[in-house]
N, C-alpha and C positions, 0 to 999 in steps of 0.2 A: 891318679886314675879318675876318669870321669864316671859318675854314677847317675843313672837316670832313675828318678823316683816317679812311678806312675801311680797316682793317688786315686783310689776309689772308683776306678773305671769298671763298675760292676753292673750286672744285669738289673738289680733292683732299682737302680737310679737312671740307667740309660735305656732300658728296654721295657720299662713298666708303664709307658704312656706319658710320662712327664716330658714336655718339650724342653730341649736343651739348646742353648745358643750355639749356632754353627757346628752342631753335633757331628755331622759327617766329615767335615774338614778337620775338626779337632781330632777325631779318631784316626783319620788318615795321617795327620802330622805326627801323632804319637807313635803309630805303627812304624812310620819311616824313621823317626828318631830312635826307636828301640833297635831297628835293624842297623842303623849307623853306629850306635854305641857298641853293639855286639861285634860288628866288623872291625872296629878300631880298638878292641881289647878292653872296653869298659864293662861295667856291670849294670844289669837292669834289675830293679827291685819293684815288684808289684805290692802296693799297700792295699789291704782289704779292710773295710770297715764292717764290723758286725754290730747289729742292733735288731730290734723287733721286725724291721722291714727286710733285713738281710741276715737271717740266722746263720751262724757258722755252719758250713756244710750244705746249705740249701742252694738251690739253683740261683736265687737272687743274690747270694753272696759271691758267686763265682765271677771272675773277671770276664768281661764280654768276649765272645768268640772272635771278634774282629781284631783282637790284640793277642795273638798266639804267643805262648811262652816257650822257651827252650830249656833243656836240662840245666844250663848254667844260671838261669834266672833264680831270683830269691823272692820269697813271699814273706811279708810281715803283716800280722793281723793286729788290729787295734779296735778300741771301743770309744776313743775320744777323738776330737778333731785333730789334735797334734799327733803326728805319726811317731813322735819320739816318746810320748807319754805312756809309760808302763808297757813298753814293747822292747824287743831286743835290737831295735834299729841302730841306736848309737853304738852299742857294743860291736855289732857286725861291721859298721862303717870303720870303727877304730881298728879292728882286726885286719880288715882288707886294705887299710891305708888310704881310704877315700879322702879326698880333700875338696874336690869340686862336685857339687850336687846340681843336677839339672832337674827341675821340677815341672810336672804337668799333671793334668787331671781334673778332678771334680771334688767338690764344688768350690768355686773361686773364693767366695766369702767365708767359707767355713774351713774345710780341711786343707785346701791349698794355702790360704792365708796363714793359718796357724802353723803349718809345717814350714813355710818360707821363713817366718819370723823365728821359729824355734831352731831351725838349721843354722841361721846366722848367729843366734845366741850360743849355739854349741861350737862356734868357731869355724864353720864351713863357709867356703865361697859358694854362693847360690846364684844360679841362673834360672829365673822364672821364664818359661817359654810363653811369651805374651799372646801367642795365637794358638796355644795348645792347652788351654784350660777353659772350662765352661761352667755354666750354672743355668738355673731356670729363672723366669720372671718371678719377682716377689711383689707383695702388695704395694710396696712403696717405690719400687724401682725395676726397670726392665733389665733383663739379663745382660744385654749388650753394654749398658751403662755400668753395671756391677763389674764386668770384666775391665772396662776402660778405667774405672775408678781404682781398682786394685793394681792394675799395671802402673798407674801414676803413683800410688802410695808406695809400692815396692821400689820404684825408681828414686824416690825421695826420702825414704825412711833412714834414720840414723842407725848404724849397726856398731857392734863392738869393734875395737881397733883391729882385731885379728880376723875379721871376716868382712864380706861385702855381699850386697845383693845387686845383681844386674838383671835387667829386663830386656830380653832380646827375642826377635822372631825366630821361628824355626829355620828360615832361610839364612839369617845371620849366623846362627850356630852351626847348622848342618848343611846348608845349601839346599834345603828342602823348600820347594815352591809348590804350594797346593792352593 
């Protein structure tokens, strides 16, 4: 079963005024990917990060309204960049028999990167959607270059023998062109 992990697409980081690279298109691709996964019998898991900027239960902590959820979707809450760290994500994925994880979301160099690597270390086949993750400019690098850099790293990183990381566009995986 394909499982789509939508990482940290929350109000605190997307609607709080910080510019995000290709934000509107990334959101549109993620929305379409979630629709595709649901229509084809997969599962959608929203990962929410809680910290001082997004207190659990606050408006900032909520998933952005542009990404509606359905009754079959799952929510996993975390406090570290790695979506597997001290959460029930791994146990849930084992129970559901998930093997292929498709990852998208925010922020490329933090929670996306940590979760891509951790998923591979846990033995999953990972597809990072190269055009469906975003971040903001940093003092040392523009957001577009951060996204480009991580897509290259994930395409070339060594993984355990029982897993792999693939970097594909939304169009390559779902036929989504935005």
